[in-house]
N, C-alpha and C positions, 0 to 999 in steps of 0.2 A: 474386429473388436475383441480384446481380451477379456477374461472373466471378471477382471476388477473393473470393467467398464471405460477403460481408456482406449481410445482409437489407435490402433498400433498400425503403422504404415507397413505393407508387405516388404519382407526382406529383399533387398536388390538382388539381381542376378549374381553378383559378384561375391555374395556370401554374408550379408548381414547390414546391420545399420552402423553409421558412423558414430563416433563418440559425441559429436555435437547433437545429432538426432535422439541418442538415447538421452542425453542430459535434458534436452527439452521435454522428452516424453515423462521422464521420472522427477523432473523438478530438481536436479542435482547439477551442481556446478561441474563442467568438464575437468576442472583441476581436481575436484574431488574424485572423480572416477579414476583418473590417472593415479591419483594418490593410493586409492583403494588396490588398484592393479599393482602397483610398485611395492607397497607396504606389505599387503596381505595375500597377494594372489587372487583377488577377486577380479579377474580380467577376462577378455575375450579368448576362447579357445584356439583361435587361430588369427593371424594376421596377414593382410593382403601384401604380397611382395615382402613378406617378413618384417614389415615396418607398420603400415597404417592397421589401426584397430578396427575390427569389424565385428560387431557384437550380433550374435545369432539369437533365436528365441530362448534357447537354455541359458545363454549368458545373461539375458535380460531378466529371466525368472530368477537367477541367483541374485541379481542386483535388487530386485523388488524385495526378496527376502532380506537382504542387507538393509535396505532402506527401512523395513518394518521394524526390523530389530533395533536399530540405531534411533529411530523414532520413539520406541517404547522406553528408551533410556539406557540401553546396553552399549557399553563402550564399543568402538569400532574393532579393536582387536579380539574381543570376545565374539562379537557378532559375525566377524569373518570366520572364526574357528568353528562357530555353530553351521554356517552355511557350507563350509567346505567338508565338514565331517558328517553333514546331514543329520544332526542331533536335535532337531527343532523339536521333536517330541519326547526326547529323552529326559529323564529325570535328572541327568547330570547337567542340563542346559542352565546356563546362569540366568537367574530371574533379574529383570529390571530392578534398579533401585526403587524403593518404596517412595523416595522424595520425588521422583519423575511424575508429575501429573500429567503431562502431555503425551498420552498414549493414544493412537487411533487417528484417523483422518478428521479433518476439518470438514464441516457440512457445507460445501460450496455449491452443492445442488448441480443443476444442468447449466454450469456456467462455462466459459471459454476454457480450452485446455490449459492455457497459461495460469488460470485461477488454481487448478489443482496442482500444478507444479510449485506455485508460489506457496501454497498452503502447506505441502509436504515439506518444503525447505524451511518453512517457518517453524513447524513442529519438530524438525530435527535440530533446530538453532543453527542452521547452516548458514552463516553470514556470507561467505563468498557466492554461494548459489543465489542467495537473495539479491545482491547486487547484480550478478550477471543477468538473472531474469527480469529484474526491474529495468535495467537498461535496455533490455531486448524489447520489452513490451512498449517502452517509450519511443524506441526507434520505429518499431512496426506500426503502431496505432497512432502515434501523437499523443500529447498529453491529455485533453479532455477524454478521448475514448479509453486510453490507458488507465486513467483515474476512475471512470464510470464503470468499465467493464471488467476490469481486472483488480487494481488496488482496492477500491472501496468494498467490492464483494467479500475479498479475503478478509479484510479487516472486520466487517460484519460478522463473518463466520466465526472469528475468534471469539467475539461476544456471545453468540449463539451457542458455542461449544460448551462454555461453563455454565451458562444458563439452563441448558438442557441436560447435561451429564454431570453437573455438580463438580465440575473441574475448572479451576479459576483460570489457567492459561495465561498467568500474569506475565511470566518471563516470555512466553510466545509473543503476546501482544506488545510488550515494551520492545523487543528485538524488532518485530516487523515494523512497528511505528517508527523507530529510530532509522531503519534502512529505507522507509517510504519517504520520510522526511529528507533524508540525504539525496535521494533520487530526485525529489521535486527541487530542491535547492540547486541540484546540478544541472537542471534544465537551462540551456543558454538563452540569455535575453534576445529578442528579436531586434527589429530596427529601433533606433532611438525615438523616443516619443516625439510626436509632432508638436511643432509650436503651437500653444494655446489649448492642448489637449487636456481635459478635465482630469483632476487628480482623485484617485479613489483611495480613501483610508481605510484599511481593513483591521479590525480589532475584535477580540473575544470580550464578551460581557465580563464585568467583575465576577470574580469566582469561577469563571470558565477556563478549564485547562485543556480542552480538546481543540487543536490548531490545525490538523492536517487538511481539513477541507478548505480552509483559508489559505493555507500554503498551497494547495493546488490552484486556487483562484489567483493568487498573487503571481505564481509562475506562469499561469496562462495569460494573463493581462501583460506580463513582462514581455512574454514571447510575441504577442501581438503589438508591441510598441506602444502600450497605454501606460501611463505614470501610475505608480502604485506605492503606498507606504503601508508596510505590514508591520503591526505592533504587537502581535502575537497573542499569549495566553493572558487572561485576568488582569486586564487593564484597569486600574482604579478610575471611577467615573470622573473625578476632578482632572486626572491627568488626561483622560480621552477628551474632555472638553478644552483643556488648554492646547492640545495638539490641532484640534480642529480650528481654533481661533488663530494659531500661528501657521498653519498650512493653507487655510482657505480651500477645502477640497470640493470638487463638485459633488461627491458622494462619500458617505460613510456607510461601511458595512458592518453590523454588530452580530456577531456569531453567538449563538446559545444551543448547546446540545440538550439541555433539560430545561424543564419548565421552572425549575428552581432558580436558574441564572438569567431567564430571560426577564428583563426589566422594563416594562412599558414606561415608567417614570423617567428612565435614562433615555429612552428614545424621544420623550417629549422635550426634555432638557437639550438634547442635540439638535432637535428639529427647531428650537427656538434661538439657536446662536446665529447672530448676523455679524457681518463685517462689511467694510468698505466706506465709501464716501456717503454723505447723507444725500438722500434722493436716489441713489443708485446701490443700495445695500443688497447684499447676496446672502443666501442661506444654502446649507448642503441638503441633498437629497439623501434622506436616512433611509437605508435598506437593511431588513432583518432576514437572517438566514439561519438554517439549522432546525433539527426537530423541536427544539424547545419552544419555538414559536408557532407550531402546529395549532390551529384553531383559535389563536389569540393575536391576529394581526393589530399592532397599536394604530391609532388614528394617525394620518399623515405620513406613515411609512409604507414602503414598497416591500412586498414579500418576494424574496428570490427563491426559486423552487428547485434550483439545482445549478451545476457548474455551467452549462451552456446557456441558461437563462440569465446567470449572473454575468457572464462575459457579453452577452447581447445587450443586456440593460445598461452596463457600465460603459460599454463601448459607444452606445447611442448618446450618452451625456458628453 
């Protein structure tokens, strides 16, 4: 384990780590590492067979320095000059711009190594690295585990950072959220829904703009061949009621991130909607999800405690 707390694989006998291994370790896209090597000379001291990059401990230390400087807001060219000239402590070292609030690591704690890599990429506003890392964790762990164990912890870390350090991190949160949303929407649907499978209608409560957890649920249901309609953020109450009457869903999931947007009155209105022929009328199962409902489960509603619980509950319908 290196001094920063990251588990570092022992260098192979042939002289170092591959570019892909270093990229995963540092949370940097391989294309970024190659660009730094080509443009600024921040590259491996030696190449196997004169072609393949192999990064030694000293090379990786230089990359860590480069990552720290760029994360603090220093332009890559200036950061590279600082690394190559060894002027980190010099009074001539350019200082990060005052407008850059996203300095320092995000507090991901004792999470998966991929969390640290994703957090570093987010702080650096490294969009290519975010896409590569998100694709990799989805491929490796599958959607539910990737959401619960990597994406959600890093998203929460963004919020904890500005709460504890007085730094808002709005640009970091927006970029990370955008790329997480893109990765979730890029997950391929599984088999076609079985005939007669119950439709799940997903929507945020009126005034609620946090959609990522519902996007993760929508993608997981589609992967498992369950029919879903995702209506997204801040759905007006009347529009949501109309959608329920028009689609006749087996379940409605209403997400609220805060107590301000959690509306028991809307739950009661949805729970009262009926459709179908007289004598065989049907009603949806109304489910509530999100921290806004903590400690205040409305009568007649089912509380979904997480992604796995939601998938199991809706699948059973």
